[in-house]
PyMOL Python script that loads the backbone (N, CA, C, O; Angstrom):
from pymol import cmd

cmd.read_pdbstr("""\
ATOM      1  N   MET A   1     -31.873 -14.820  13.852  1.00  0.00           N
ATOM      2  CA  MET A   1     -30.317 -14.937  13.689  1.00  0.00           C
ATOM      3  C   MET A   1     -30.076 -15.093  12.529  1.00  0.00           C
ATOM      4  O   MET A   1     -30.778 -15.892  11.909  1.00  0.00           O
ATOM      5  N   LYS A   2     -28.935 -14.336  11.798  1.00  0.00           N
ATOM      6  CA  LYS A   2     -28.702 -14.319  10.433  1.00  0.00           C
ATOM      7  C   LYS A   2     -27.873 -15.638  10.023  1.00  0.00           C
ATOM      8  O   LYS A   2     -27.019 -16.191  10.717  1.00  0.00           O
ATOM      9  N   THR A   3     -28.298 -16.008   8.783  1.00  0.00           N
ATOM     10  CA  THR A   3     -27.536 -17.193   8.318  1.00  0.00           C
ATOM     11  C   THR A   3     -26.013 -17.029   7.821  1.00  0.00           C
ATOM     12  O   THR A   3     -25.542 -15.925   7.546  1.00  0.00           O
ATOM     13  N   PHE A   4     -25.329 -18.164   7.737  1.00  0.00           N
ATOM     14  CA  PHE A   4     -23.917 -18.011   7.318  1.00  0.00           C
ATOM     15  C   PHE A   4     -23.816 -17.001   6.283  1.00  0.00           C
ATOM     16  O   PHE A   4     -23.194 -15.949   6.429  1.00  0.00           O
ATOM     17  N   ALA A   5     -24.535 -17.394   5.074  1.00  0.00           N
ATOM     18  CA  ALA A   5     -24.377 -16.957   3.826  1.00  0.00           C
ATOM     19  C   ALA A   5     -24.396 -15.330   3.989  1.00  0.00           C
ATOM     20  O   ALA A   5     -23.494 -14.633   3.523  1.00  0.00           O
ATOM     21  N   SER A   6     -25.486 -14.811   4.679  1.00  0.00           N
ATOM     22  CA  SER A   6     -25.728 -13.345   4.887  1.00  0.00           C
ATOM     23  C   SER A   6     -25.014 -12.921   5.543  1.00  0.00           C
ATOM     24  O   SER A   6     -24.885 -11.720   5.306  1.00  0.00           O
ATOM     25  N   MET A   7     -24.311 -13.316   6.445  1.00  0.00           N
ATOM     26  CA  MET A   7     -23.259 -12.702   7.427  1.00  0.00           C
ATOM     27  C   MET A   7     -21.951 -12.466   6.834  1.00  0.00           C
ATOM     28  O   MET A   7     -21.250 -11.562   7.289  1.00  0.00           O
ATOM     29  N   HIS A   8     -21.474 -13.323   5.681  1.00  0.00           N
ATOM     30  CA  HIS A   8     -20.458 -13.213   5.119  1.00  0.00           C
ATOM     31  C   HIS A   8     -20.511 -12.897   3.718  1.00  0.00           C
ATOM     32  O   HIS A   8     -19.820 -13.457   2.867  1.00  0.00           O
ATOM     33  N   SER A   9     -21.398 -11.931   3.486  1.00  0.00           N
ATOM     34  CA  SER A   9     -21.401 -11.638   1.946  1.00  0.00           C
ATOM     35  C   SER A   9     -20.663 -10.569   1.931  1.00  0.00           C
ATOM     36  O   SER A   9     -20.488  -9.814   2.887  1.00  0.00           O
ATOM     37  N   CYS A  10     -20.040 -10.429   0.452  1.00  0.00           N
ATOM     38  CA  CYS A  10     -19.030  -9.767  -0.005  1.00  0.00           C
ATOM     39  C   CYS A  10     -19.725  -8.316  -0.356  1.00  0.00           C
ATOM     40  O   CYS A  10     -19.027  -7.306  -0.456  1.00  0.00           O
ATOM     41  N   THR A  11     -21.081  -8.290  -0.526  1.00  0.00           N
ATOM     42  CA  THR A  11     -21.726  -6.970  -1.209  1.00  0.00           C
ATOM     43  C   THR A  11     -22.119  -6.337   0.106  1.00  0.00           C
ATOM     44  O   THR A  11     -22.394  -5.138   0.062  1.00  0.00           O
ATOM     45  N   LYS A  12     -22.188  -6.956   1.262  1.00  0.00           N
ATOM     46  CA  LYS A  12     -22.620  -5.931   2.725  1.00  0.00           C
ATOM     47  C   LYS A  12     -21.601  -5.272   2.826  1.00  0.00           C
ATOM     48  O   LYS A  12     -20.409  -5.562   2.719  1.00  0.00           O
ATOM     49  N   ASN A  13     -22.310  -4.057   3.111  1.00  0.00           N
ATOM     50  CA  ASN A  13     -21.364  -3.165   3.572  1.00  0.00           C
ATOM     51  C   ASN A  13     -20.989  -3.404   5.338  1.00  0.00           C
ATOM     52  O   ASN A  13     -21.823  -3.403   6.244  1.00  0.00           O
ATOM     53  N   ASN A  14     -19.691  -3.574   5.457  1.00  0.00           N
ATOM     54  CA  ASN A  14     -19.195  -3.962   6.892  1.00  0.00           C
ATOM     55  C   ASN A  14     -18.691  -2.617   7.482  1.00  0.00           C
ATOM     56  O   ASN A  14     -17.796  -1.927   6.995  1.00  0.00           O
ATOM     57  N   LEU A  15     -19.402  -2.350   8.606  1.00  0.00           N
ATOM     58  CA  LEU A  15     -18.753  -0.952   9.244  1.00  0.00           C
ATOM     59  C   LEU A  15     -18.143  -1.632  10.279  1.00  0.00           C
ATOM     60  O   LEU A  15     -18.694  -2.474  10.987  1.00  0.00           O
ATOM     61  N   LYS A  16     -16.543  -1.107  10.391  1.00  0.00           N
ATOM     62  CA  LYS A  16     -15.651  -1.516  11.518  1.00  0.00           C
ATOM     63  C   LYS A  16     -16.034  -0.773  12.852  1.00  0.00           C
ATOM     64  O   LYS A  16     -16.216   0.444  12.882  1.00  0.00           O
ATOM     65  N   GLU A  17     -16.123  -1.443  13.755  1.00  0.00           N
ATOM     66  CA  GLU A  17     -16.267  -0.644  14.848  1.00  0.00           C
ATOM     67  C   GLU A  17     -14.635  -0.334  15.534  1.00  0.00           C
ATOM     68  O   GLU A  17     -13.689  -1.121  15.486  1.00  0.00           O
ATOM     69  N   HIS A  18     -14.640   1.027  16.160  1.00  0.00           N
ATOM     70  CA  HIS A  18     -13.258   1.109  16.499  1.00  0.00           C
ATOM     71  C   HIS A  18     -13.644   2.254  17.738  1.00  0.00           C
ATOM     72  O   HIS A  18     -14.706   2.851  17.916  1.00  0.00           O
ATOM     73  N   SER A  19     -12.513   2.311  18.425  1.00  0.00           N
ATOM     74  CA  SER A  19     -12.685   3.099  19.660  1.00  0.00           C
ATOM     75  C   SER A  19     -12.504   4.469  19.398  1.00  0.00           C
ATOM     76  O   SER A  19     -11.996   4.818  18.333  1.00  0.00           O
ATOM     77  N   PRO A  20     -12.873   5.314  20.274  1.00  0.00           N
ATOM     78  CA  PRO A  20     -12.954   6.782  19.936  1.00  0.00           C
ATOM     79  C   PRO A  20     -11.695   7.537  20.209  1.00  0.00           C
ATOM     80  O   PRO A  20     -11.028   7.232  21.198  1.00  0.00           O
ATOM     81  N   ILE A  21     -11.395   8.298  19.577  1.00  0.00           N
ATOM     82  CA  ILE A  21     -10.127   9.122  19.674  1.00  0.00           C
ATOM     83  C   ILE A  21      -9.965   9.988  20.768  1.00  0.00           C
ATOM     84  O   ILE A  21     -10.785  10.907  20.755  1.00  0.00           O
ATOM     85  N   TYR A  22      -9.079  10.000  21.833  1.00  0.00           N
ATOM     86  CA  TYR A  22      -9.195  10.724  22.776  1.00  0.00           C
ATOM     87  C   TYR A  22      -8.111  12.105  22.782  1.00  0.00           C
ATOM     88  O   TYR A  22      -8.314  13.261  23.154  1.00  0.00           O
ATOM     89  N   ASP A  23      -7.191  11.612  22.347  1.00  0.00           N
ATOM     90  CA  ASP A  23      -5.825  12.729  22.034  1.00  0.00           C
ATOM     91  C   ASP A  23      -5.836  12.823  20.531  1.00  0.00           C
ATOM     92  O   ASP A  23      -5.223  12.049  19.797  1.00  0.00           O
ATOM     93  N   LEU A  24      -6.543  13.780  20.151  1.00  0.00           N
ATOM     94  CA  LEU A  24      -6.264  14.002  18.313  1.00  0.00           C
ATOM     95  C   LEU A  24      -4.844  14.331  18.217  1.00  0.00           C
ATOM     96  O   LEU A  24      -4.318  13.863  17.207  1.00  0.00           O
ATOM     97  N   ALA A  25      -4.067  15.010  18.989  1.00  0.00           N
ATOM     98  CA  ALA A  25      -2.887  15.263  18.373  1.00  0.00           C
ATOM     99  C   ALA A  25      -2.340  14.227  18.218  1.00  0.00           C
ATOM    100  O   ALA A  25      -1.851  14.167  17.089  1.00  0.00           O
ATOM    101  N   ALA A  26      -2.126  13.107  18.973  1.00  0.00           N
ATOM    102  CA  ALA A  26      -1.224  12.060  18.901  1.00  0.00           C
ATOM    103  C   ALA A  26      -1.823  11.451  17.909  1.00  0.00           C
ATOM    104  O   ALA A  26      -0.963  11.028  17.137  1.00  0.00           O
ATOM    105  N   TYR A  27      -3.001  11.173  17.517  1.00  0.00           N
ATOM    106  CA  TYR A  27      -3.430  10.351  16.614  1.00  0.00           C
ATOM    107  C   TYR A  27      -3.043  11.091  15.334  1.00  0.00           C
ATOM    108  O   TYR A  27      -2.403  10.388  14.552  1.00  0.00           O
ATOM    109  N   GLN A  28      -3.262  12.260  14.960  1.00  0.00           N
ATOM    110  CA  GLN A  28      -2.797  12.862  13.868  1.00  0.00           C
ATOM    111  C   GLN A  28      -1.237  12.870  13.494  1.00  0.00           C
ATOM    112  O   GLN A  28      -0.787  12.979  12.354  1.00  0.00           O
ATOM    113  N   GLN A  29      -0.594  12.751  14.533  1.00  0.00           N
ATOM    114  CA  GLN A  29       1.016  12.626  14.496  1.00  0.00           C
ATOM    115  C   GLN A  29       1.137  11.149  13.993  1.00  0.00           C
ATOM    116  O   GLN A  29       1.837  10.997  12.991  1.00  0.00           O
ATOM    117  N   ARG A  30       0.534   9.995  14.563  1.00  0.00           N
ATOM    118  CA  ARG A  30       0.777   8.717  14.217  1.00  0.00           C
ATOM    119  C   ARG A  30       0.127   8.690  12.656  1.00  0.00           C
ATOM    120  O   ARG A  30       0.702   7.867  11.944  1.00  0.00           O
ATOM    121  N   GLN A  31      -0.701   9.254  12.150  1.00  0.00           N
ATOM    122  CA  GLN A  31      -1.219   9.125  10.939  1.00  0.00           C
ATOM    123  C   GLN A  31      -0.253   9.535  10.160  1.00  0.00           C
ATOM    124  O   GLN A  31       0.128   8.745   9.296  1.00  0.00           O
ATOM    125  N   ARG A  32       0.439  10.961  10.265  1.00  0.00           N
ATOM    126  CA  ARG A  32       1.498  11.351   9.394  1.00  0.00           C
ATOM    127  C   ARG A  32       2.803  10.357   9.446  1.00  0.00           C
ATOM    128  O   ARG A  32       3.610  10.280   8.520  1.00  0.00           O
ATOM    129  N   LYS A  33       2.876   9.730  10.469  1.00  0.00           N
ATOM    130  CA  LYS A  33       3.955   8.967  10.433  1.00  0.00           C
ATOM    131  C   LYS A  33       3.939   7.496   9.633  1.00  0.00           C
ATOM    132  O   LYS A  33       4.792   6.868   9.006  1.00  0.00           O
ATOM    133  N   ILE A  34       2.529   7.266   9.974  1.00  0.00           N
ATOM    134  CA  ILE A  34       2.226   5.978   8.770  1.00  0.00           C
ATOM    135  C   ILE A  34       2.401   6.467   7.402  1.00  0.00           C
ATOM    136  O   ILE A  34       3.140   5.838   6.646  1.00  0.00           O
ATOM    137  N   LYS A  35       1.762   7.588   6.980  1.00  0.00           N
ATOM    138  CA  LYS A  35       1.347   8.147   5.866  1.00  0.00           C
ATOM    139  C   LYS A  35       3.038   8.526   5.090  1.00  0.00           C
ATOM    140  O   LYS A  35       3.348   8.435   3.902  1.00  0.00           O
ATOM    141  N   ARG A  36       3.838   8.932   6.195  1.00  0.00           N
ATOM    142  CA  ARG A  36       5.612   9.145   5.548  1.00  0.00           C
ATOM    143  C   ARG A  36       6.140   7.682   5.282  1.00  0.00           C
ATOM    144  O   ARG A  36       6.644   7.395   4.196  1.00  0.00           O
ATOM    145  N   LYS A  37       6.001   6.694   6.384  1.00  0.00           N
ATOM    146  CA  LYS A  37       6.612   5.552   6.064  1.00  0.00           C
ATOM    147  C   LYS A  37       5.716   4.798   5.005  1.00  0.00           C
ATOM    148  O   LYS A  37       6.273   3.847   4.458  1.00  0.00           O
ATOM    149  N   ARG A  38       4.559   5.040   4.672  1.00  0.00           N
ATOM    150  CA  ARG A  38       4.085   4.571   3.409  1.00  0.00           C
ATOM    151  C   ARG A  38       4.669   5.066   1.853  1.00  0.00           C
ATOM    152  O   ARG A  38       4.786   4.545   0.744  1.00  0.00           O
ATOM    153  N   LEU A  39       4.926   6.259   2.419  1.00  0.00           N
ATOM    154  CA  LEU A  39       5.422   7.091   0.899  1.00  0.00           C
ATOM    155  C   LEU A  39       6.856   6.639   0.441  1.00  0.00           C
ATOM    156  O   LEU A  39       7.317   6.466  -0.687  1.00  0.00           O
ATOM    157  N   LEU A  40       7.413   6.505   1.707  1.00  0.00           N
ATOM    158  CA  LEU A  40       9.077   6.098   1.651  1.00  0.00           C
ATOM    159  C   LEU A  40       9.082   4.695   1.061  1.00  0.00           C
ATOM    160  O   LEU A  40       9.863   4.519   0.125  1.00  0.00           O
ATOM    161  N   LYS A  41       8.397   3.755   1.426  1.00  0.00           N
ATOM    162  CA  LYS A  41       7.947   2.371   0.864  1.00  0.00           C
ATOM    163  C   LYS A  41       7.707   2.631  -0.377  1.00  0.00           C
ATOM    164  O   LYS A  41       8.559   2.106  -1.094  1.00  0.00           O
ATOM    165  N   ASN A  42       6.905   3.224  -0.964  1.00  0.00           N
ATOM    166  CA  ASN A  42       6.366   3.168  -2.461  1.00  0.00           C
ATOM    167  C   ASN A  42       7.508   4.013  -3.270  1.00  0.00           C
ATOM    168  O   ASN A  42       7.768   3.688  -4.429  1.00  0.00           O
ATOM    169  N   LEU A  43       8.081   4.936  -2.736  1.00  0.00           N
ATOM    170  CA  LEU A  43       9.126   5.263  -3.402  1.00  0.00           C
ATOM    171  C   LEU A  43      10.677   4.181  -3.364  1.00  0.00           C
ATOM    172  O   LEU A  43      11.504   4.052  -4.266  1.00  0.00           O
ATOM    173  N   THR A  44      10.667   3.696  -2.351  1.00  0.00           N
ATOM    174  CA  THR A  44      11.838   2.504  -2.450  1.00  0.00           C
ATOM    175  C   THR A  44      11.315   1.397  -3.489  1.00  0.00           C
ATOM    176  O   THR A  44      12.123   0.932  -4.293  1.00  0.00           O
ATOM    177  N   ASP A  45      10.075   0.996  -3.490  1.00  0.00           N
ATOM    178  CA  ASP A  45       9.559  -0.171  -4.294  1.00  0.00           C
ATOM    179  C   ASP A  45       9.764   0.431  -5.778  1.00  0.00           C
ATOM    180  O   ASP A  45      10.266  -0.283  -6.646  1.00  0.00           O
ATOM    181  N   THR A  46       9.363   1.774  -6.059  1.00  0.00           N
ATOM    182  CA  THR A  46       9.617   2.278  -7.504  1.00  0.00           C
ATOM    183  C   THR A  46      10.949   2.567  -7.684  1.00  0.00           C
ATOM    184  O   THR A  46      11.242   2.650  -8.876  1.00  0.00           O
ATOM    185  N   ALA A  47      11.751   2.727  -7.011  1.00  0.00           N
ATOM    186  CA  ALA A  47      13.123   3.061  -7.600  1.00  0.00           C
ATOM    187  C   ALA A  47      13.888   1.469  -7.964  1.00  0.00           C
ATOM    188  O   ALA A  47      14.725   1.287  -8.848  1.00  0.00           O
ATOM    189  N   ILE A  48      13.449   0.632  -7.207  1.00  0.00           N
ATOM    190  CA  ILE A  48      13.748  -0.892  -7.057  1.00  0.00           C
ATOM    191  C   ILE A  48      13.207  -1.199  -8.610  1.00  0.00           C
ATOM    192  O   ILE A  48      14.045  -1.544  -9.443  1.00  0.00           O
ATOM    193  N   PHE A  49      12.015  -1.090  -8.938  1.00  0.00           N
ATOM    194  CA  PHE A  49      11.520  -1.683 -10.221  1.00  0.00           C
ATOM    195  C   PHE A  49      12.359  -0.870 -11.368  1.00  0.00           C
ATOM    196  O   PHE A  49      12.913  -1.443 -12.306  1.00  0.00           O
ATOM    197  N   ILE A  50      12.374   0.379 -11.185  1.00  0.00           N
ATOM    198  CA  ILE A  50      12.893   0.980 -12.261  1.00  0.00           C
ATOM    199  C   ILE A  50      14.290   0.687 -12.581  1.00  0.00           C
ATOM    200  O   ILE A  50      14.721   0.770 -13.731  1.00  0.00           O
ATOM    201  N   SER A  51      15.060   0.317 -11.492  1.00  0.00           N
ATOM    202  CA  SER A  51      16.442  -0.226 -11.598  1.00  0.00           C
ATOM    203  C   SER A  51      16.546  -1.517 -12.424  1.00  0.00           C
ATOM    204  O   SER A  51      17.334  -1.801 -13.326  1.00  0.00           O
ATOM    205  N   ILE A  52      15.532  -2.230 -11.873  1.00  0.00           N
ATOM    206  CA  ILE A  52      15.398  -3.709 -12.574  1.00  0.00           C
ATOM    207  C   ILE A  52      15.401  -3.740 -13.952  1.00  0.00           C
ATOM    208  O   ILE A  52      16.082  -4.367 -14.763  1.00  0.00           O
ATOM    209  N   ALA A  53      14.091  -2.567 -14.107  1.00  0.00           N
ATOM    210  CA  ALA A  53      13.828  -2.697 -15.591  1.00  0.00           C
ATOM    211  C   ALA A  53      14.729  -2.070 -16.447  1.00  0.00           C
ATOM    212  O   ALA A  53      14.788  -2.446 -17.618  1.00  0.00           O
ATOM    213  N   GLY A  54      15.564  -1.015 -15.968  1.00  0.00           N
ATOM    214  CA  GLY A  54      16.151  -0.494 -16.748  1.00  0.00           C
ATOM    215  C   GLY A  54      17.892  -1.337 -16.950  1.00  0.00           C
ATOM    216  O   GLY A  54      18.623  -1.105 -17.912  1.00  0.00           O
ATOM    217  N   PHE A  55      18.176  -2.109 -16.034  1.00  0.00           N
ATOM    218  CA  PHE A  55      18.996  -3.407 -15.766  1.00  0.00           C
ATOM    219  C   PHE A  55      18.816  -4.369 -17.178  1.00  0.00           C
ATOM    220  O   PHE A  55      19.622  -4.562 -18.088  1.00  0.00           O
ATOM    221  N   THR A  56      17.505  -4.862 -16.992  1.00  0.00           N
ATOM    222  CA  THR A  56      17.139  -5.792 -17.757  1.00  0.00           C
ATOM    223  C   THR A  56      16.848  -5.179 -19.164  1.00  0.00           C
ATOM    224  O   THR A  56      17.070  -5.930 -20.114  1.00  0.00           O
ATOM    225  N   PHE A  57      16.412  -4.001 -19.421  1.00  0.00           N
ATOM    226  CA  PHE A  57      16.784  -3.635 -20.940  1.00  0.00           C
ATOM    227  C   PHE A  57      18.034  -3.397 -21.311  1.00  0.00           C
ATOM    228  O   PHE A  57      18.364  -3.618 -22.476  1.00  0.00           O
ATOM    229  N   SER A  58      18.796  -2.983 -20.527  1.00  0.00           N
ATOM    230  CA  SER A  58      20.407  -2.557 -20.985  1.00  0.00           C
ATOM    231  C   SER A  58      20.920  -3.792 -21.240  1.00  0.00           C
ATOM    232  O   SER A  58      21.635  -3.729 -22.241  1.00  0.00           O
ATOM    233  N   THR A  59      20.862  -5.089 -20.693  1.00  0.00           N
ATOM    234  CA  THR A  59      21.362  -6.204 -20.744  1.00  0.00           C
ATOM    235  C   THR A  59      20.556  -6.871 -21.904  1.00  0.00           C
ATOM    236  O   THR A  59      21.263  -7.584 -22.616  1.00  0.00           O
ATOM    237  N   LEU A  60      19.442  -6.814 -22.203  1.00  0.00           N
ATOM    238  CA  LEU A  60      18.699  -7.304 -23.581  1.00  0.00           C
ATOM    239  C   LEU A  60      19.402  -6.659 -24.653  1.00  0.00           C
ATOM    240  O   LEU A  60      19.859  -7.301 -25.599  1.00  0.00           O
ATOM    241  N   PHE A  61      19.522  -5.242 -24.527  1.00  0.00           N
ATOM    242  CA  PHE A  61      19.978  -4.452 -26.104  1.00  0.00           C
ATOM    243  C   PHE A  61      21.453  -4.584 -25.947  1.00  0.00           C
ATOM    244  O   PHE A  61      22.084  -3.906 -26.757  1.00  0.00           O
ATOM    245  N   TRP A  62      22.212  -5.334 -25.051  1.00  0.00           N
ATOM    246  CA  TRP A  62      23.513  -5.026 -24.752  1.00  0.00           C
ATOM    247  C   TRP A  62      24.562  -5.185 -26.230  1.00  0.00           C
ATOM    248  O   TRP A  62      25.558  -4.486 -26.417  1.00  0.00           O
ATOM    249  N   GLY A  63      24.161  -6.051 -26.993  1.00  0.00           N
ATOM    250  CA  GLY A  63      24.839  -6.622 -28.075  1.00  0.00           C
ATOM    251  C   GLY A  63      24.514  -5.966 -29.373  1.00  0.00           C
ATOM    252  O   GLY A  63      25.165  -6.229 -30.384  1.00  0.00           O
ATOM    253  N   VAL A  64      23.227  -4.865 -29.372  1.00  0.00           N
ATOM    254  CA  VAL A  64      22.836  -4.400 -30.480  1.00  0.00           C
ATOM    255  C   VAL A  64      23.704  -3.312 -30.869  1.00  0.00           C
ATOM    256  O   VAL A  64      23.914  -2.470 -29.996  1.00  0.00           O
ATOM    257  N   GLN A  65      24.402  -3.109 -32.307  1.00  0.00           N
ATOM    258  CA  GLN A  65      24.881  -1.883 -32.581  1.00  0.00           C
ATOM    259  C   GLN A  65      24.098  -1.097 -33.555  1.00  0.00           C
ATOM    260  O   GLN A  65      23.361  -1.586 -34.410  1.00  0.00           O
ATOM    261  N   PRO A  66      24.337   0.292 -33.339  1.00  0.00           N
ATOM    262  CA  PRO A  66      23.547   1.280 -34.226  1.00  0.00           C
ATOM    263  C   PRO A  66      24.109   1.206 -35.749  1.00  0.00           C
ATOM    264  O   PRO A  66      23.615   1.917 -36.624  1.00  0.00           O
TER     265      PRO A  66
END
""", "prot")
cmd.dss("prot")
cmd.show_as("cartoon", "prot")
cmd.util.cbc("prot")
cmd.orient("prot")
């Protein structure tokens, strides 16, 4: 029997068990959908960050005259 420390070690390579893929086409379609969703989320987050950064810098330098 393994000790608690060896079972919960961060350096140990833990392999995740998974069920076999029976329908490859459905699996690939689901993966594409997840990838597209992640891409849209990243683009949305990037657009929000750029908008906030632009607004912040425009308000910081609002009164600066050239």
